[in-house]
C-alpha positions in Angstrom: -67.3 12.7 78.6 -67.8 14.3 75.3 -64.8 16.5 75.8 -62.8 13.3 76.6 -64.2 11.4 73.5 -63.4 14.6 71.4 -59.9 14.8 72.7 -59.1 11.2 72.2 -60.1 11.6 68.6 -58.0 14.6 68.1 -55.1 12.5 69.9 -55.8 9.6 67.5 -55.7 11.8 64.4 -52.5 13.5 65.5 -50.6 10.2 66.1 -51.8 8.7 62.9 -50.6 12.0 61.0 -47.3 12.1 62.4 -46.6 8.1 62.4 -47.7 8.2 58.5 -45.0 11.2 57.8 -42.4 10.0 59.7 -42.8 6.2 58.5 -43.2 7.7 54.7 -39.9 9.9 55.3 -37.9 6.9 57.0 -39.2 4.4 53.8 -37.9 7.0 51.2 -34.6 7.5 53.1 -33.9 3.4 53.2 -34.8 3.1 49.4 -32.5 6.0 48.6 -29.5 3.8 50.4 -29.9 1.2 47.4 -27.4 0.6 45.0 -28.1 3.3 42.0 -25.8 1.6 39.2 -28.3 -1.3 38.2 -31.5 0.9 38.3 -29.4 3.3 35.9 -28.7 0.2 33.7 -32.3 -1.1 33.6 -33.8 2.4 32.9 -31.1 2.7 30.0 -32.3 -0.5 28.8 -35.5 1.0 28.2 -34.5 4.4 26.8 -35.4 3.5 22.8 -39.1 3.1 23.9 -39.2 5.9 26.1 -37.6 7.9 23.5 -40.2 6.9 20.9 -42.8 8.5 23.2 -40.9 11.9 23.7 -43.2 13.4 21.0 -46.1 11.0 20.8 -47.4 9.3 23.7 -50.8 8.3 23.2 -51.6 4.9 23.3 -54.5 5.1 20.7 -54.5 7.5 18.1 -56.8 10.0 18.4 -57.6 9.6 21.9 -55.8 11.9 24.1 -57.0 10.3 27.2 -54.8 7.2 26.4 -51.9 9.0 26.9 -48.8 6.9 28.4 -48.0 9.6 30.9 -44.5 9.9 29.5 -43.5 13.7 30.8 -44.4 12.7 34.5 -43.0 9.1 34.0 -39.6 10.4 32.9 -39.4 12.7 36.0 -40.2 9.7 38.2 -37.6 7.4 36.3 -34.9 10.4 36.9 -36.0 10.7 40.4 -35.3 6.7 40.9 -31.7 6.9 39.6 -30.7 10.3 40.5 -27.8 11.0 43.1 -25.6 14.0 43.9 -22.6 14.2 46.2 -23.4 17.8 46.9 -26.5 16.8 48.6 -26.9 14.8 51.7 -29.4 12.0 51.9 -32.0 13.9 54.0 -31.6 16.9 51.4 -32.3 14.4 48.4 -35.3 12.8 50.2 -37.0 16.1 51.0 -36.3 18.0 48.2 -36.1 15.3 45.3 -33.3 17.0 43.1 -32.7 16.0 39.6 -30.7 17.2 36.4 -32.7 19.2 34.2 -31.8 19.8 30.7 -33.5 22.6 28.7 -35.1 23.0 25.3 -33.1 25.0 22.8 -35.9 27.8 22.4 -35.4 28.7 26.3 -31.8 29.4 26.1 -31.2 27.4 29.3 -33.3 29.6 31.3 -36.7 28.0 31.8 -39.0 25.0 30.2 -39.2 21.6 31.3 -37.8 19.0 29.1 -38.1 15.6 31.2 -37.5 13.0 28.5 -34.5 14.4 27.0 -33.2 15.1 30.8 -33.5 11.7 31.6 -31.6 10.7 28.5 -28.9 13.2 29.0 -28.4 12.2 32.7 -28.1 8.6 31.8 -25.5 9.2 28.8 -23.3 11.7 31.0 -24.3 14.8 28.9 -23.7 18.0 31.0 -27.0 19.5 32.0 -27.1 23.1 32.6 -29.3 23.1 35.9 -30.2 21.3 38.8 -33.7 21.5 40.0 -35.7 20.2 43.0 -39.6 19.1 43.3 -39.8 19.2 46.8 -43.7 19.9 46.7 -44.6 16.5 46.5 -43.7 13.3 48.6 -42.7 11.0 45.8 -43.8 8.2 47.9 -43.9 6.0 44.5 -40.0 5.5 44.6 -40.6 3.2 47.7 -42.0 0.6 45.2 -40.2 2.2 42.0 -36.8 1.9 43.2 -36.7 -1.9 44.1 -38.6 -2.7 41.1 -35.8 -0.8 38.8 -33.1 -2.7 40.9 -34.4 -5.8 39.4 -35.6 -5.3 36.1 -36.3 -2.7 33.3 -39.0 0.1 32.7 -40.3 -2.2 29.7 -40.9 -5.4 32.2 -42.7 -3.1 34.9 -45.3 -2.1 32.1 -46.0 -5.7 31.4 -45.7 -6.4 35.0 -48.3 -3.5 35.6 -51.2 -5.0 32.9 -50.9 -8.3 35.0 -51.2 -6.6 38.5 -54.0 -4.0 37.5 -56.2 -6.9 35.9 -55.7 -9.0 38.9 -56.5 -6.1 41.5 -59.7 -5.2 39.4 -60.7 -9.0 39.6 -60.2 -9.2 43.0 -62.3 -6.1 43.9 -65.1 -7.7 41.6 -64.7 -11.2 43.5 -64.6 -9.5 46.8 -67.9 -7.2 46.2 -69.6 -10.5 45.2 -68.4 -12.2 48.2 -70.0 -9.6 50.5 -73.4 -9.6 48.4 -72.5 -6.1 46.9 -73.8 -7.3 43.4 -74.7 -3.4 42.6 -71.5 -2.1 43.4 -69.8 -5.0 41.5 -71.6 -4.1 38.5 -71.1 -0.5 38.8 -67.4 -1.1 39.3 -66.9 -2.9 36.2 -69.0 -0.2 34.2 -66.8 2.6 35.4 -63.6 1.0 34.4 -63.5 2.0 30.6 -64.3 5.7 32.3 -60.8 5.2 34.2 -59.2 4.3 30.5 -58.2 1.0 31.9 -57.0 0.1 29.0 -54.0 2.4 28.7 -53.5 2.5 32.7 -50.6 0.0 32.6 -48.6 2.0 30.1 -47.9 4.7 32.6 -46.4 4.9 36.1 -48.0 8.1 37.2 -51.5 7.3 35.8 -51.5 4.0 37.6 -51.1 5.1 41.1 -54.6 6.3 42.1 -55.8 3.0 40.7 -53.4 1.2 42.6 -54.5 3.1 46.1 -58.4 2.9 45.2 -58.2 -0.8 44.5 -55.9 -1.6 47.5 -58.1 0.5 49.8 -61.4 -1.0 48.4 -59.7 -4.7 49.5 -58.9 -3.6 52.8 -62.2 -2.2 53.6 -64.1 -5.2 52.3 -61.8 -7.3 54.1 -61.9 -5.4 57.4 -65.3 -3.7 57.2 -66.8 -5.2 60.3 -63.6 -4.5 62.3 -63.5 -1.0 61.1 -67.5 -0.4 61.9 -67.4 -2.1 65.5 -64.0 -0.1 66.5 -65.1 3.2 65.1 -62.1 3.3 63.1 -63.9 4.1 59.8 -62.7 7.8 60.2 -59.1 6.7 60.6 -59.5 4.6 57.7 -60.4 7.4 55.3 -58.0 9.5 56.7 -55.2 7.2 56.1 -56.3 6.6 52.4 -56.1 10.5 52.0 -52.6 10.0 53.3 -51.8 7.2 51.3 -52.9 9.4 48.0 -50.8 12.1 48.6 -48.0 10.3 49.8 -47.8 7.9 46.3 -49.6 10.6 43.6 -48.6 13.4 41.5 -52.2 15.1 41.6 -53.5 13.1 38.9 -57.0 12.0 39.5 -56.9 11.7 43.6 -60.8 11.8 44.1 -61.3 8.3 43.0 -59.5 6.7 46.2 -62.4 8.8 48.2 -65.6 8.0 46.0 -65.1 4.2 45.5 -64.6 3.5 49.3 -67.5 5.8 50.0 -69.8 3.9 47.8 -68.7 0.7 49.5 -69.3 2.3 53.0 -72.8 3.3 51.9 -73.8 0.0 50.7 -73.3 -1.4 54.1 -73.7 1.5 56.6 -75.8 3.9 54.8 -79.2 2.9 56.4 -81.6 5.9 56.1 -80.7 8.6 53.8 -79.9 11.1 56.7 -77.4 8.5 58.2 -75.9 7.5 54.9 -75.3 11.7 54.1 -73.8 12.3 57.7 -71.5 9.3 57.3 -70.5 10.2 53.7 -69.6 14.0 55.0 -68.1 12.9 57.9 -65.8 10.3 56.0 -65.0 12.9 53.0 -63.9 15.2 55.7 -61.5 12.5 57.2 -60.4 11.9 53.8 -59.7 15.7 53.5 -57.5 15.8 56.7 -55.9 13.0 55.6 -54.9 14.7 52.2 -54.4 18.1 53.3 -52.6 17.1 56.4 -49.9 14.4 54.9 -49.3 17.1 52.1 -48.6 20.0 54.6 -46.5 17.5 56.8 -44.3 17.1 53.9 -43.7 20.8 53.6 -43.0 21.4 57.3 -40.5 18.6 57.4 -38.6 19.8 54.5 -38.6 23.5 55.9 -37.7 22.3 59.5 -35.0 20.0 58.7 -33.4 21.6 55.8 -34.2 25.4 56.2 -36.0 25.4 52.8 -39.2 27.3 51.7 -41.3 24.6 50.8 -44.3 26.0 52.5 -44.2 29.4 50.6 -44.0 27.4 47.2 -46.6 25.2 48.0 -49.1 27.5 49.1 -48.6 29.6 46.0 -49.2 26.6 44.0 -52.3 26.0 45.8 -53.8 29.5 45.3 -52.9 29.1 41.6 -54.2 25.4 41.2 -57.6 26.1 43.0 -58.0 29.3 41.0 -60.8 29.7 38.1 -59.6 28.6 34.7 -57.5 31.3 33.0 -59.7 34.2 31.5 -62.6 33.0 32.9 -65.0 34.2 36.1 -65.3 31.3 38.3 -68.9 30.1 37.2 -67.8 30.3 33.5 -64.6 28.6 34.1 -66.4 25.4 35.5 -68.4 25.3 32.4 -65.4 25.6 30.4 -63.1 22.8 32.5 -66.4 20.4 32.8 -66.5 20.6 28.7 -63.0 19.8 28.5 -63.0 16.9 30.7 -66.3 15.5 29.2 -64.5 15.9 25.8 -62.7 12.3 25.9 -66.0 10.6 26.3 -67.9 12.2 23.6 -67.4 9.4 20.9 -69.0 6.1 19.9 -67.2 3.8 22.5 -69.1 5.4 25.5 -71.9 6.1 23.5 -72.2 2.3 23.2 -71.3 1.6 26.7 -74.0 3.9 27.8 -76.8 2.6 25.5 -75.9 -1.2 26.8 -76.0 0.1 30.3 -79.4 2.0 29.9 -81.0 -1.2 28.1 -80.0 -3.7 30.8 -81.1 -1.3 33.5 -84.4 -0.7 31.7 -84.6 -4.5 31.6 -84.5 -4.8 34.9 -86.8 -2.2 35.9 -89.5 -3.4 33.6 -89.3 -6.6 36.0 -89.7 -4.7 39.1 -92.9 -2.9 40.3 -92.9 0.7 40.5 -93.5 1.0 44.1 -90.5 -1.6 44.8 -88.4 1.1 43.2 -90.0 3.9 44.9 -89.3 2.3 48.4 -85.6 1.8 47.3 -85.1 5.6 46.5 -84.0 6.7 50.1 -81.4 4.1 49.9 -79.8 5.3 46.7 -80.3 8.9 47.2 -76.6 9.0 48.8 -75.3 7.5 46.1 -76.9 10.1 43.5 -75.2 12.8 45.7 -71.6 11.1 45.8 -72.0 11.1 41.8 -71.6 15.2 42.4 -68.2 14.8 43.7 -66.4 14.8 40.5 -68.2 17.9 39.5 -67.2 19.7 42.9 -63.9 18.7 42.5 -63.4 20.2 39.0 -65.3 23.4 40.4 -62.4 23.6 43.0 -59.4 22.9 40.8 -60.7 24.6 38.1 -56.9 25.8 36.9 -55.4 22.2 37.2 -58.4 20.5 35.6 -58.2 22.7 32.7 -54.5 22.5 32.1 -54.6 18.6 32.6 -57.8 17.5 31.4 -56.3 14.8 29.6 -55.9 12.6 32.7 -58.1 14.7 35.4 -61.2 13.3 33.1 -60.5 10.2 34.8 -62.1 11.6 38.1 -65.6 11.3 36.4 -65.4 7.4 36.4 -66.0 7.8 40.0 -69.4 9.9 39.1 -70.1 6.5 36.9 -69.5 4.4 39.5 -71.4 6.5 42.2 -74.7 6.9 39.8 -74.6 3.3 38.6 -74.5 2.0 42.3 -77.5 4.0 42.9 -79.3 2.8 39.7 -78.5 -0.9 40.5 -79.6 -0.4 44.0 -82.9 0.8 43.2 -83.5 -2.6 41.6 -81.8 -4.7 44.1 -84.1 -7.2 45.5 -82.4 -8.1 48.8 -81.4 -5.7 51.6 -77.6 -5.0 51.8 -75.6 -7.8 53.2 -73.9 -6.0 56.4 -70.8 -7.5 57.1 -70.4 -9.0 60.7 -66.7 -9.9 60.4 
């Protein structure tokens, strides 16, 4: 009987992964059939704003983590409007070609210059080379291309500011409707640590926020169904797949930790049960995350005869290596210091102080024994708060080079730790969904 259940689970995972990869490929192919010229015109209308950010892309001076992500955004925009008669539709979708201009100091041999490359492509300036970026799925184009068909990048930024605020509000309201007030407060507290003030200005740095909030809203709506049918593992796998499909390896861990926090609140139960569920669902997310990425490389190699798998594996080994010039342990502390650096200022000191005051005021109204009895329920949250540190340890090379945005994964730790603290002070037991 157990063998049949295990075989069924394996089959379901394979079907979900295969269906996701095929659907993802089809969607990308469909949006590449949309007319390119209106998109080019709309991006060109935004070039003044884009060009002003070539050298200075920080929204708030002095705070590197409020960057607009102009470097990656220009890559995304050129991918959205690029076309070449030399490549078939399938080749363009799987390899994501674009024209590349070269900085003068590189003599046309190496170096990335995405902003100038985008400008040169739009204005018809000859570009010395064509490059591919087959490592990623580039699923963001499924939404970006239709948007650019309708409007400019400037308008998309304005739209993002509204959509992200609405999504954040919807998550808070959904948590409150389910009685998960500790998580609602923790979610609000964590938003500044996501640099929510600047996320709207960046295409690339918005992706994980969208995936995380969408996953949370679906989970809160379908929690009872997911639990009754035993679909929670497949849900976390699907979230991992969606993260890879849309994201550029920015701060993907938030798409795991926030839904895990919600899962623990409604289904944690005893510490042992909560931790087992946390480990199991983390593994499911990892299967979806790694499996969807591997599916892209396999499709590219099988359908176009490329060497995407080899290129990707070489990059994986580099990105998961220790920080340059350090041992594994010393490198971790170096990376941790860089990623903590954006929070060492008065803004986060004041936020932390206000949280501590509110926490102490609530604790003063509770009996010590009542708080101690809640410790088992909160234990899994404090373990979950360690996830960002594990991520920094495992991805030292990437997290050292890109600390300006990888630091945002620490918001997931804030969410988990704050959820644990508020759970200690909660009066009622979690409102387990029966929907």
